[in-house]
GUGUNU-906473 format. One line per field, with one value per residue (C-alpha): x, y, z; residue in three letters. Coordinates in nm, 3 decimals. Example, Ala and Ser with C-alpha at 12.3 -4.5 7.8 and 13.67 -1.06 7.14 Angstrom:
BEGIN
xx <- (1.230	1.367)
yy <- (-0.450	-0.106)
zz <- (0.780	0.714)
residuo <- (ALA	SER)
END
This chain:
BEGIN
xx <- (-0.003	0.132	0.217	0.241	0.416	0.636	0.379	0.017	-0.142	-0.308	-0.482	-0.566	-0.757	-0.990	-1.074	-1.380	-1.338	-1.133	-1.036	-0.672	-0.464	-0.306	0.061	0.218	0.533	0.844	1.184	1.003	0.676	0.421	0.047	-0.006	-0.021	0.023	-0.119	-0.360	-0.667	-0.939	-0.770	-0.780	-0.401	-0.362	-0.235	-0.469	-0.376	-0.513	-0.483	-0.655	-0.794	-0.938	-1.261	-1.434	-1.224	-1.333	-1.085	-1.166	-0.972	-1.020	-0.903	-0.780	-0.828	-0.723	-0.985	-0.758	-0.785	-0.771	-0.767	-1.081	-1.214	-1.320	-1.448	-1.412	-1.506	-1.501	-1.204	-1.232	-0.965	-0.815	-0.520	-0.350	-0.032	-0.001	-0.127	-0.020	-0.123	-0.132	-0.284	-0.535	-0.814	-0.660	-0.335	-0.462	-0.547	-0.442	-0.648	-0.580	-0.468	-0.513	-0.377	-0.572	-0.470	-0.757	-0.728	-0.980	-0.933	-0.592	-0.481	-0.360	-0.443	-0.401	-0.709	-0.673	-0.913	-0.909	-1.079	-1.151	-1.227	-1.458	-1.653	-1.552	-1.558	-1.275	-1.080	-1.052	-0.700	-0.738	-1.037	-1.009	-1.030	-1.325	-1.482	-1.550	-1.685	-1.686	-1.962	-2.244	-2.483	-2.779	-2.994	-3.305	-3.488	-3.814	-4.063	-4.232	-4.532	-4.576	-4.752	-4.442	-4.440	-4.307	-3.960	-3.743	-3.466	-3.316	-3.437	-3.213	-3.281	-3.489	-3.705	-3.574	-3.482	-3.093	-3.064	-3.349	-3.597	-3.495	-3.469	-3.724	-3.644	-3.381	-3.261	-3.109	-2.762	-2.522	-2.266	-1.997	-2.157	-2.320	-2.686	-2.850	-3.073	-3.265	-3.291	-3.419	-3.493	-3.135	-2.946	-2.640	-2.472	-2.443	-2.259	-2.407	-2.349	-2.570	-2.268	-2.285	-2.025	-2.162	-2.374	-2.724	-2.625	-2.711	-3.019	-2.984	-2.728	-2.741	-2.641	-2.270	-2.136	-1.765	-1.704	-1.840	-2.169	-2.316	-2.464	-2.681	-2.715	-2.858	-2.519	-2.543	-2.400	-2.071	-1.909	-1.805	-1.604	-1.716	-1.583	-1.768	-1.480	-1.561	-1.339	-1.482	-1.341	-1.648	-2.033	-2.187	-2.535	-2.548	-2.337	-2.441	-2.352	-2.007	-1.968	-1.631	-1.454	-1.629	-1.926	-2.112	-2.121	-2.271	-2.195	-2.422	-2.290	-2.435	-2.666	-2.815	-2.671	-2.560	-2.235	-2.133	-1.799	-1.666	-1.511	-1.272	-1.254	-1.039	-1.301	-1.093	-1.257	-1.073	-1.281	-1.381	-1.738	-1.758	-2.060	-2.425	-2.523	-2.356	-2.419	-2.271	-1.962	-2.001	-1.696	-1.470	-1.702	-1.969	-2.196	-2.188	-2.347	-2.077	-2.303	-2.653	-2.668	-2.337	-2.290	-1.977	-1.854	-1.564	-1.293	-1.217	-0.989	-1.238	-1.078	-1.322	-1.362	-1.645	-1.864	-2.242	-2.375	-2.743	-2.999	-3.042	-2.827	-2.935	-2.709	-2.495	-2.673	-2.537	-2.331	-2.622	-2.738	-3.085	-3.077	-3.290	-3.177	-3.407	-3.545	-3.864	-3.813	-3.848	-3.579	-3.338	-3.011	-2.636	-2.353	-2.069	-1.885	-2.170	-2.296	-2.684	-2.767	-3.149	-3.298	-3.525	-3.872	-3.994	-4.179	-3.983	-3.670	-3.527	-3.165	-3.056	-2.998	-2.952	-2.952	-3.312	-3.476	-3.835	-3.968	-4.281	-4.453	-4.768	-4.811	-4.968	-4.827	-5.021	-4.887	-4.789	-4.484	-4.274	-3.933	-3.670	-3.335	-2.993	-3.086	-3.413	-3.654	-3.932	-3.932	-4.243	-4.488	-4.555	-4.917	-4.876	-4.960	-4.617	-4.321	-4.067	-3.730	-3.690	-3.344	-3.224	-3.378	-3.735	-3.983	-4.333	-4.591	-4.859	-5.218	-5.423	-5.684	-5.899	-5.809	-5.987	-5.794	-5.451	-5.322	-5.522	-5.250	-5.172	-5.222	-4.902	-4.795	-4.431	-4.241	-3.886	-3.665	-3.782	-4.149	-4.252	-4.535	-4.489	-4.816	-5.143	-5.220	-5.266	-5.046	-5.093	-4.726	-4.408	-4.060	-3.724	-3.578	-3.296	-3.148	-3.415	-3.711	-3.932	-4.195	-4.533	-4.880	-5.219	-5.390	-5.502	-5.171	-4.796	-4.555	-4.240	-4.247	-3.960	-3.828	-4.100	-4.369	-4.465	-4.529	-4.221	-4.272	-4.148	-4.161	-4.427	-4.757	-4.870	-5.229	-5.243	-5.046	-4.676	-4.326	-4.109	-3.739	-3.455	-3.252	-2.981	-3.121	-3.470	-3.742	-3.875	-4.251	-4.378	-4.738	-5.044	-4.791	-4.699	-4.375	-4.296	-4.013	-4.038	-3.784	-3.748	-4.045	-4.249	-4.242	-4.346	-4.052	-4.159	-4.453	-4.541	-4.728	-5.106	-5.169	-5.022	-5.028	-5.109	-5.139	-5.361	-5.639	-5.603	-5.459	-5.509	-5.581	-5.516	-5.812	-5.778	-6.022	-5.948	-6.264	-6.058	-5.706	-5.724	-5.862	-5.656	-5.712	-5.551	-5.758	-5.734	-5.981	-5.952	-6.006	-6.019	-6.278	-6.505	-6.829	-6.867	-7.137	-6.896	-6.607	-6.837	-6.923	-6.562	-6.449	-6.714	-6.586	-6.229	-6.349	-6.526	-6.243	-6.008	-6.233	-6.365	-6.667	-6.874	-6.663	-6.799	-6.551	-6.681	-6.650	-6.328	-6.237	-6.126	-5.855	-5.668	-5.663	-5.449	-5.495	-5.286	-5.240	-4.994	-5.007	-4.871	-4.908	-5.048	-5.061	-5.300	-5.649	-5.558	-5.477	-5.372	-5.399	-5.275	-5.492	-5.308	-5.471	-5.334	-5.578	-5.432	-5.668	-5.555	-5.371	-5.293	-4.934	-4.958	-5.197	-5.327	-5.236	-5.465	-5.432	-5.640	-5.561	-5.809	-5.768	-5.961	-6.045	-6.037	-6.249	-6.531	-6.509	-6.495	-6.307	-6.163	-6.152	-5.919	-6.162	-6.174	-5.822	-5.891	-6.083	-6.451	-6.455	-6.071	-5.953	-5.740	-5.782	-5.617	-5.341	-5.250	-5.272	-5.025	-4.766	-4.772	-4.769	-4.457	-4.286	-4.345	-4.193	-3.897	-3.811	-3.598	-3.744	-4.069	-3.921	-4.124	-4.467	-4.641	-4.656	-4.975	-5.170	-5.146	-5.468	-5.452	-5.584	-5.945	-6.142	-6.127	-5.766	-5.604	-5.391	-5.255	-5.077	-4.790	-4.695	-4.548	-4.663	-4.960	-4.891	-5.106	-5.069	-5.204	-5.285	-5.081	-5.135	-5.309	-5.016	-4.718	-4.638	-4.732	-4.392	-4.398	-4.630	-4.844	-4.661	-4.672	-4.608	-4.506	-4.639	-4.515	-4.783	-4.591	-4.624	-5.016	-5.064	-5.285	-5.561	-5.545	-5.837	-5.644	-5.968	-6.128	-6.153	-5.918	-5.626	-5.689	-5.711	-5.328	-5.223)
yy <- (0.008	0.345	0.562	0.916	1.070	1.303	1.589	1.686	1.811	1.477	1.514	1.866	1.760	1.551	1.824	2.056	2.409	2.649	2.372	2.385	2.072	2.089	2.050	1.973	2.145	1.949	1.849	1.712	1.886	1.628	1.591	1.224	0.920	0.594	0.267	-0.003	0.158	-0.073	-0.421	-0.535	-0.575	-0.269	0.067	0.375	0.746	0.984	1.342	1.684	1.973	2.314	2.468	2.780	2.784	2.425	2.123	1.783	1.472	1.213	0.861	0.802	0.434	0.268	0.068	-0.107	0.158	0.512	0.692	0.798	0.952	0.656	0.872	1.169	1.354	1.714	1.814	1.949	2.218	2.531	2.365	2.015	1.973	1.590	1.335	0.968	0.605	0.375	0.027	0.173	-0.091	-0.387	-0.524	-0.593	-0.232	0.121	0.409	0.762	0.977	1.348	1.601	1.924	2.276	2.445	2.789	2.911	3.256	3.302	2.952	2.689	2.326	1.991	1.759	1.412	1.262	0.900	0.793	0.426	0.280	0.103	0.217	0.031	0.099	0.363	0.323	0.654	0.768	1.066	1.259	1.501	1.239	1.219	0.917	0.909	0.692	0.808	0.594	0.536	0.813	0.777	1.050	0.990	1.221	1.366	1.640	1.916	2.099	2.452	2.770	2.880	2.555	2.197	2.140	1.834	1.777	1.486	1.335	1.130	0.762	0.921	1.110	1.448	1.698	1.649	1.887	2.144	2.107	2.363	2.165	2.112	1.745	1.535	1.174	0.902	0.933	0.724	0.501	0.764	1.000	1.240	1.306	1.466	1.761	1.994	2.383	2.658	2.373	2.249	1.960	1.953	1.760	1.790	1.592	1.465	1.816	1.976	2.140	2.203	1.990	2.068	2.372	2.336	2.409	2.097	2.008	1.647	1.451	1.071	0.848	0.769	0.453	0.350	0.677	0.895	1.064	1.182	1.534	1.686	2.050	2.202	2.161	1.774	1.504	1.527	1.332	1.457	1.294	1.275	1.640	1.773	1.831	1.770	1.499	1.504	1.755	1.809	1.756	1.457	1.377	1.079	0.908	0.599	0.541	0.385	0.011	-0.157	0.166	0.239	0.462	0.428	0.765	0.898	1.179	1.311	1.401	1.679	1.446	1.361	1.004	0.880	0.690	0.526	0.468	0.435	0.665	0.553	0.674	0.974	1.092	1.007	0.842	0.514	0.352	0.595	0.655	0.406	0.177	0.205	0.064	-0.028	-0.173	-0.160	-0.371	-0.697	-0.901	-0.702	-0.743	-0.534	-0.596	-0.345	-0.315	-0.252	-0.235	-0.354	-0.729	-0.704	-0.732	-0.794	-0.860	-0.631	-0.603	-0.311	-0.168	-0.210	-0.509	-0.733	-1.080	-1.236	-1.138	-1.210	-1.186	-1.139	-0.853	-0.822	-0.953	-0.856	-0.760	-1.025	-1.193	-1.495	-1.617	-1.596	-1.343	-1.323	-1.295	-1.300	-1.496	-1.306	-0.948	-0.944	-1.307	-1.504	-1.505	-1.767	-1.738	-1.762	-1.842	-1.598	-1.771	-1.728	-2.090	-2.120	-2.283	-2.233	-2.198	-1.910	-2.002	-1.723	-1.393	-1.218	-1.295	-1.132	-1.162	-1.465	-1.412	-1.679	-1.934	-1.850	-1.626	-1.494	-1.560	-1.492	-1.748	-1.552	-1.398	-1.047	-0.856	-1.091	-1.232	-1.591	-1.565	-1.861	-1.926	-2.125	-2.284	-2.251	-2.539	-2.371	-2.615	-2.457	-2.468	-2.259	-2.314	-2.022	-1.934	-1.622	-1.261	-1.154	-1.297	-1.118	-1.230	-1.099	-1.221	-1.454	-1.752	-1.615	-1.517	-1.352	-1.522	-1.285	-1.378	-1.130	-0.940	-0.942	-1.215	-1.035	-0.716	-0.826	-0.464	-0.397	-0.566	-0.878	-1.037	-1.210	-1.523	-1.600	-1.914	-2.023	-2.033	-2.395	-2.272	-2.424	-2.205	-2.047	-1.838	-1.810	-1.502	-1.252	-0.961	-0.650	-0.578	-0.739	-0.577	-0.739	-0.962	-0.791	-0.953	-1.226	-1.002	-0.860	-0.574	-0.679	-0.500	-0.657	-0.323	-0.280	-0.340	-0.325	-0.539	-0.766	-1.145	-1.383	-1.631	-1.863	-1.614	-1.569	-1.232	-1.130	-1.085	-0.781	-0.563	-0.286	-0.352	-0.021	0.032	0.114	0.034	0.083	-0.044	-0.076	-0.037	-0.132	0.187	0.203	0.168	0.243	0.108	0.361	0.335	0.497	0.387	0.555	0.819	0.933	0.880	0.737	0.559	0.272	0.150	-0.182	-0.400	-0.168	0.125	0.445	0.702	0.964	1.037	1.316	1.607	1.594	1.964	2.277	2.552	2.902	3.222	3.155	3.062	2.926	2.577	2.335	1.968	1.677	1.451	1.115	0.940	0.601	0.398	0.137	0.058	0.259	0.571	0.786	1.169	1.365	1.691	2.014	2.103	2.450	2.535	2.849	3.042	3.244	3.153	2.769	2.737	2.926	2.693	2.390	2.524	2.601	2.255	2.102	2.302	2.210	1.846	1.879	2.056	1.768	1.500	1.347	1.175	0.865	0.566	0.209	0.009	-0.317	-0.191	-0.227	0.109	0.181	0.387	0.479	0.833	0.994	1.344	1.554	1.933	2.190	2.531	2.767	3.099	3.252	3.605	3.803	3.643	3.487	3.101	2.964	2.582	2.380	2.080	1.812	1.497	1.216	0.999	0.684	0.481	0.117	0.024	0.389	0.504	0.752	0.933	1.296	1.528	1.797	2.100	2.348	2.653	2.740	3.115	3.128	3.431	3.280	3.562	3.584	3.239	3.359	3.169	3.429	3.422	3.597	3.879	3.961	4.087	4.373	4.692	4.650	4.692	4.668	4.475	4.237	3.952	4.148	4.295	3.962	3.785	4.041	3.986	3.610	3.635	3.841	3.603	3.311	3.509	3.642	3.428	3.112	2.913	2.892	2.762	2.436	2.614	2.562	2.922	2.851	2.703	3.011	3.214	3.429	3.357	3.291	3.517	3.211	3.137	2.901	3.115	3.171	3.461	3.515	3.839	4.010	3.828	3.671	3.332	3.203	2.843	2.610	2.242	1.967	1.958	2.296	2.500	2.260	1.887	1.673	1.655	2.037	1.969	2.291	2.596	2.872	3.250	3.501	3.849	4.085	4.299	4.611	4.528	4.539	4.777	5.020	4.752	4.597	4.683	4.763	4.834	4.514	4.238	4.016	4.254	4.359	4.001	3.979	4.359)
zz <- (-0.005	-0.098	0.195	0.079	0.380	0.191	0.182	0.304	-0.018	-0.085	0.250	0.209	-0.111	0.111	0.355	0.331	0.183	0.412	0.652	0.758	0.842	1.187	1.209	1.548	1.672	1.764	1.625	1.321	1.247	1.165	1.117	1.086	1.319	1.145	1.328	1.312	1.476	1.374	1.437	1.065	1.030	0.808	0.902	0.908	0.934	1.184	1.162	1.271	1.100	1.198	1.060	1.166	1.500	1.560	1.595	1.443	1.456	1.175	1.036	0.694	0.569	0.246	0.076	-0.160	-0.425	-0.262	0.078	0.222	0.545	0.770	1.068	1.258	1.589	1.726	1.923	2.276	2.329	2.187	2.016	2.003	2.221	2.140	1.890	1.911	1.920	2.216	2.301	2.565	2.559	2.359	2.235	1.887	1.797	1.873	2.035	1.893	2.208	2.169	2.429	2.392	2.536	2.694	2.788	3.077	3.254	3.120	3.256	3.007	3.106	2.916	2.866	2.727	2.500	2.369	2.040	1.930	1.581	1.581	1.898	2.205	2.574	2.632	2.928	3.132	3.208	3.429	3.567	3.274	3.011	2.761	2.608	2.238	1.945	1.597	1.444	1.668	1.676	1.891	1.743	1.535	1.274	1.409	1.317	1.476	1.327	1.450	1.352	1.158	0.955	0.976	1.089	1.143	1.391	1.606	1.918	2.162	2.256	2.546	2.313	2.394	2.140	2.077	1.765	1.750	1.464	1.212	0.887	0.600	0.613	0.791	0.730	0.942	1.070	0.855	0.996	0.899	1.168	0.914	0.831	0.509	0.607	0.390	0.433	0.199	-0.062	-0.082	0.083	0.326	0.585	0.960	1.249	1.561	1.726	1.474	1.318	0.946	0.771	0.424	0.363	0.230	-0.129	-0.336	-0.487	-0.355	-0.153	-0.185	0.119	0.142	0.011	0.003	0.204	-0.078	-0.168	-0.493	-0.498	-0.753	-0.870	-1.170	-1.340	-1.308	-1.078	-0.881	-0.586	-0.244	0.049	0.397	0.474	0.185	-0.054	-0.426	-0.573	-0.919	-1.156	-1.362	-1.356	-1.523	-1.646	-1.407	-1.140	-0.949	-0.583	-0.547	-0.524	-0.461	-0.550	-0.869	-0.964	-1.302	-1.479	-1.801	-2.053	-2.312	-2.650	-2.882	-3.043	-2.716	-2.683	-2.341	-2.290	-1.984	-1.793	-1.429	-1.178	-0.925	-0.561	-0.643	-0.890	-1.209	-1.508	-1.464	-1.731	-2.003	-2.118	-2.410	-2.316	-2.400	-2.074	-1.737	-1.401	-1.053	-0.977	-0.794	-0.681	-0.919	-1.221	-1.394	-1.690	-1.969	-2.321	-2.575	-2.894	-3.031	-2.936	-2.754	-2.383	-2.165	-1.835	-1.743	-1.468	-1.261	-1.506	-1.804	-1.936	-2.115	-1.927	-2.118	-2.421	-2.453	-2.815	-2.717	-2.747	-2.377	-2.083	-1.725	-1.436	-1.259	-0.981	-0.780	-1.069	-1.317	-1.583	-1.720	-2.101	-2.404	-2.716	-2.947	-2.942	-2.734	-2.686	-2.367	-2.081	-1.970	-1.769	-1.862	-1.645	-1.598	-1.877	-2.118	-2.118	-2.133	-1.815	-1.819	-2.181	-2.255	-2.113	-1.910	-1.983	-1.700	-1.503	-1.197	-1.082	-0.866	-0.489	-0.229	-0.507	-0.610	-0.887	-0.931	-1.278	-1.461	-1.691	-1.798	-2.123	-2.209	-1.912	-1.663	-1.328	-1.294	-1.073	-0.947	-0.781	-0.952	-0.837	-1.014	-1.253	-1.344	-1.161	-0.990	-0.618	-0.612	-0.885	-1.103	-0.986	-0.770	-0.841	-0.678	-0.502	-0.305	-0.200	0.160	0.245	0.522	0.352	0.340	0.071	0.041	-0.177	-0.297	-0.407	-0.603	-0.395	-0.713	-0.965	-1.237	-1.154	-1.022	-1.037	-0.720	-0.522	-0.323	0.012	0.149	0.305	0.431	0.310	0.316	0.013	-0.074	-0.082	0.250	0.392	0.719	0.750	0.559	0.344	0.621	0.541	0.320	0.295	0.413	0.440	0.401	0.690	0.895	1.203	1.192	1.190	0.918	0.963	0.836	0.831	0.824	0.741	1.080	1.259	1.196	1.386	1.359	1.275	1.341	1.083	1.157	1.075	1.430	1.585	1.783	2.145	2.334	2.029	1.956	1.771	1.619	1.496	1.123	0.813	0.760	0.853	1.146	1.147	1.378	1.410	1.674	2.022	1.906	1.666	1.418	1.317	0.998	1.028	0.856	0.731	1.102	1.268	1.622	1.795	2.046	2.302	2.475	2.546	2.284	2.502	2.313	2.334	2.104	1.871	1.613	1.770	1.703	1.833	1.670	1.910	1.771	1.972	2.279	2.293	1.944	1.823	1.551	1.634	1.397	1.335	1.151	0.917	0.791	0.702	0.542	0.419	0.101	0.240	0.498	0.571	0.837	0.863	1.074	1.328	1.513	1.884	2.071	1.870	2.096	1.907	1.952	1.674	1.445	1.537	1.459	1.111	1.042	1.142	0.920	0.635	0.696	0.712	0.372	0.201	0.317	0.139	0.461	0.316	0.342	0.239	0.292	0.492	0.337	-0.034	-0.217	-0.378	-0.727	-0.599	-0.291	-0.144	0.131	0.258	0.485	0.603	0.729	0.856	0.584	0.756	1.096	1.190	1.416	1.323	0.978	0.968	0.629	0.603	0.310	0.250	0.020	-0.124	-0.366	-0.560	-0.710	-0.951	-0.917	-1.251	-1.346	-1.429	-1.160	-0.931	-0.917	-0.637	-0.523	-0.313	-0.150	0.080	0.344	0.449	0.760	1.004	1.369	1.482	1.226	1.091	0.752	0.468	0.247	-0.143	-0.386	-0.456	-0.090	-0.089	-0.358	-0.392	-0.518	-0.903	-0.923	-1.252	-1.008	-1.264	-1.540	-1.317	-1.176	-1.516	-1.672	-1.382	-1.404	-1.780	-1.755	-1.499	-1.742	-2.037	-1.844	-1.548	-1.645	-1.354	-1.541	-1.866	-1.816	-1.856	-2.205	-2.310	-2.527	-2.239	-2.025	-2.072	-1.756	-1.409	-1.303	-1.063	-0.816	-0.889	-0.620	-0.392	-0.043	0.138	0.362	0.556	0.239	-0.064	-0.264	-0.421	-0.703	-0.837	-1.092	-1.081	-1.261	-1.625	-1.632	-1.778	-1.747	-1.748	-1.460	-1.327	-1.265	-0.986	-0.888	-1.076	-0.825	-0.868	-0.613	-0.631	-0.341	-0.192	-0.266	-0.654	-0.629	-0.334	-0.544	-0.591	-0.235	-0.026	0.308	0.483	0.407	0.657	0.472	0.492	0.843	0.960	0.931	0.935)
residuo <- (MET	GLU	LYS	PRO	LEU	ASP	GLY	ASN	GLU	TRP	ILE	LYS	ALA	LEU	LEU	PRO	PRO	ASN	ALA	GLU	LEU	VAL	GLU	LEU	GLU	GLY	PRO	HIS	ARG	HIS	PHE	LEU	VAL	VAL	ALA	ASP	PHE	ASP	GLY	ASP	GLY	ALA	GLU	GLU	TYR	ALA	ALA	ALA	TYR	ARG	LEU	ASP	ASN	GLN	LEU	PHE	VAL	PHE	LEU	LEU	LYS	HIS	ASN	GLY	HIS	ALA	TRP	ASN	ILE	SER	GLY	TYR	ALA	GLU	GLY	HIS	GLY	ASP	SER	ILE	ALA	GLY	LEU	TYR	ALA	ALA	PRO	VAL	ASN	ARG	LEU	ASP	ARG	MET	SER	LEU	VAL	VAL	ASP	TYR	ARG	VAL	VAL	SER	ALA	GLY	VAL	GLU	LYS	LEU	ARG	ARG	SER	ILE	TYR	ASP	TRP	PRO	SER	GLU	ALA	VAL	GLN	GLN	HIS	ASN	PRO	ALA	SER	TYR	ARG	HIS	THR	LEU	ARG	GLN	VAL	ASN	LEU	TYR	PRO	ALA	VAL	ASN	ARG	THR	ALA	ASP	GLY	THR	PHE	TRP	GLY	TYR	ILE	THR	ALA	GLN	GLY	GLN	TRP	GLY	ILE	ALA	PRO	GLU	PHE	GLU	SER	ALA	GLU	ASP	PHE	GLN	PRO	ILE	GLY	LEU	ALA	ILE	VAL	ASN	LYS	ASN	GLY	HIS	SER	GLY	LEU	ILE	ASN	SER	SER	GLY	GLN	VAL	ILE	VAL	PRO	ALA	LYS	TYR	ASP	THR	ILE	LEU	PRO	PHE	SER	ASP	GLY	LEU	ALA	ILE	VAL	ILE	THR	ASP	GLN	GLY	PHE	GLN	VAL	ILE	ASN	GLN	LEU	GLY	ALA	LEU	ILE	THR	ARG	ARG	SER	TYR	SER	TYR	ILE	SER	PRO	TYR	GLN	GLU	GLY	ARG	ALA	LEU	PHE	SER	VAL	VAL	ASP	ALA	ALA	GLY	GLN	SER	SER	TYR	GLY	TYR	LEU	ASP	ALA	GLN	GLY	ASP	GLU	VAL	ILE	PRO	ALA	ARG	PHE	LEU	GLN	GLY	SER	ASP	PHE	GLN	ASN	GLY	LYS	ALA	LEU	VAL	GLN	ILE	ALA	GLU	LYS	GLN	PHE	ALA	LEU	ILE	GLY	ARG	GLY	GLY	GLU	ARG	LEU	VAL	ALA	TYR	PRO	TYR	PRO	PHE	VAL	GLY	PRO	LEU	GLY	ASP	GLY	ARG	LEU	ALA	PHE	GLN	LYS	ASP	VAL	ASN	GLY	LYS	TYR	GLY	TYR	LEU	ASP	GLU	GLN	GLY	THR	VAL	VAL	ILE	PRO	PRO	MET	PHE	THR	GLY	ALA	GLN	PRO	PHE	GLN	GLU	GLY	ARG	ALA	VAL	VAL	ASN	THR	ALA	ALA	ASP	TYR	GLN	ASN	ARG	TYR	GLY	LEU	ILE	ASP	ARG	ARG	GLY	SER	PHE	VAL	VAL	LYS	PRO	GLU	TYR	ASN	ASP	ILE	ARG	GLN	LEU	GLY	GLU	GLY	ARG	ILE	ALA	LEU	GLY	LYS	ALA	ILE	ASP	VAL	GLN	GLU	PRO	TYR	ARG	GLY	SER	ARG	TYR	ALA	LEU	ALA	ASP	ASN	ASN	GLY	LYS	PRO	LEU	THR	ASP	PHE	TRP	PHE	ASP	ASP	VAL	ALA	ASP	TYR	LYS	ARG	GLY	LEU	ALA	SER	VAL	THR	THR	GLY	LYS	GLU	THR	PHE	PHE	VAL	ASP	LYS	ASN	GLY	ARG	ARG	ALA	SER	GLY	LEU	PRO	VAL	VAL	SER	GLY	SER	GLY	THR	LEU	THR	LEU	VAL	GLY	ALA	LEU	ILE	LYS	ALA	PHE	VAL	ASP	ASN	ARG	LEU	SER	TYR	TYR	GLY	PRO	ALA	GLY	ARG	LEU	VAL	TRP	GLU	GLN	ASN	ARG	VAL	ILE	PRO	LEU	ALA	PRO	PRO	TYR	ARG	VAL	LEU	GLU	ALA	LYS	TYR	LYS	PRO	ASN	LYS	ASP	TYR	LEU	VAL	TYR	TYR	PRO	GLN	VAL	GLU	GLY	MET	ALA	ASN	GLN	ALA	SER	GLU	LYS	GLN	VAL	ASN	GLN	ARG	LEU	ALA	ASP	LEU	SER	GLU	VAL	LYS	ARG	VAL	ASP	PRO	ALA	VAL	GLN	LEU	GLU	TYR	SER	TYR	THR	GLY	ASP	PHE	ALA	VAL	THR	PHE	PHE	ARG	LYS	ASN	LEU	LEU	VAL	LEU	GLU	LEU	ASN	GLY	TYR	LYS	PHE	PRO	PHE	GLY	ALA	ALA	HIS	GLY	MET	PRO	SER	ARG	GLU	HIS	ALA	LYS	LEU	ASP	LEU	VAL	SER	GLY	GLN	PHE	TYR	GLU	LEU	LYS	ASP	LEU	PHE	LYS	PRO	GLY	SER	SER	TYR	VAL	LEU	VAL	LEU	SER	GLU	ILE	VAL	GLY	GLN	GLN	ILE	LYS	THR	ASP	PRO	GLN	TYR	SER	TYR	VAL	TRP	PRO	ASP	GLU	TYR	LYS	GLY	ILE	LYS	PRO	GLU	GLN	PRO	PHE	TYR	VAL	THR	GLY	ASP	SER	LEU	TYR	LEU	TYR	PHE	THR	PRO	TYR	GLU	ILE	ALA	PRO	TYR	VAL	ALA	GLY	PHE	PRO	THR	PHE	ARG	ILE	PRO	PHE	GLY	GLN	ILE	ARG	GLN	ILE	ILE	ASP	GLU	LYS	ALA	PRO	PHE	TRP	ARG	SER	PHE	HIS)
END
């Protein structure tokens, strides 16, 4: 393994922008400690850097192809007096010992901290010692709904806020000790102290793999390391997450054709973009398409190992590759050497895993799924609407809810990899097995089952449909679109708030309507209005606007529907609520979202309309139409709008207000493609002040 100890530029390239590598004083100035810190027999490098007056120590590990940041932790002093390795806990691995200088009241003291990789119990050397681990983070994303909006933060294992809710979204902490958060519509990274490691400047950050993460901007895809430094030298049209030190990337030429190649862990194009398609590396090999009817298996350097002269070859799975001998023909399987081991006989063929593969034998896009072994023999007959491989030697067998309309979904039974049934068809959904447990839902309850399909004892049973996930010391429950966490013996630790406080005496309560498994609505109900009769009428109107309507629990619907709400704005007497819905007709390519904003005066009980904001007789429709039309013409962010479809706004145009602006929006497909969602246009009140009726109840309700 290369040990580049003759300079520090290679390390600086891994650090975040503006970070300074810490060099220690002494007869020979140094910045690295070399030792086996994780007990794997190979040496790692430990060092420190300073960013925004905060010290950090970090570990560099070689993955066989490149150096990457393996872990880091915040420092605990003003400067570093000593940095060295010692066998503090065990003889088979080293701990990193750091002596910090701490200045307090003009007096300098030394404080010692000891770091272990991976986390172990750290022996305390003196009363001033600290105990640290670099990977285990007992913080969990959680959401808080307030009068100012919905914000995400992190709770501790005890259910208390560990990082205050200030983000638009927050994901789980990853094993490297970082979490992806979203602010102002952009993604960044924070550490377990809530400190920003990467500012929220990317459109998207994907989870880390191989110590690297894909980031997306309007320029394309790039790669960052764990300290937020870009390692790619340009943007790409696509980059897949790293696997085995390689990431598939694509470039698009002037004619719009994509070519695929591979990046190495330094962000270099180790395999140039010369393929029509590519897949992730597995065991040092990847499948690529070289030309029409020509696929190949390549090695890490791009060398061709085996060629496959077929119109389609699927990704490598368990030593087998699905293929088609003829264009649009049936599927069989090849071995890695290209020998046909299972002749084409299936209308669908999924990759092998655990010595089994799911195949379909039905024609005309129907479902007759079975499970085959490596020789092509059926271990589960092809008679199911769906089969899922769950891992750990278990599968889920799905029978159609409606045989005449199989797209309505399945009910599932659990079985082993040989098709031996373990349960009846009890479940609406089944998740993969992890650590001997799988999350299942019956529609009414969500819980864990063991590998025998029996309900696991001592674990939570949550009312509703969703999933349970083992996360650190807790169990995360996302059931009926609501988040909660449970501890040992199924004890509830934290749940999403159901009350949104406004200014006293007002508050918004969350009500739930779920007449059957396909219809779920959360809708707002207000409390605190002086006139109880008016409050009752208001709440009935909010329920109606939220699509709370008669649904027969015994009737199978033709669609599913979910509804939810959020506080968009609250000031003085005005409460603006956003009511969202999503209707999905079974068998459709996608569903249709809906949106409604209720503009409610909490004193009068009036629901305001757009005309209520303007002076009587004012040409507000014409004025607003011209403003929106000008934005479409001149603002690049609205380039997706179909210019010929915009004909102006309607008198009852959907809208909402904030403290300083009016927002007008359109429904999907109205003036833009479906993927554009709800095209929204902001108009500052200052731009339309001359037509606003500042004496009218609407304006005075929030001014």
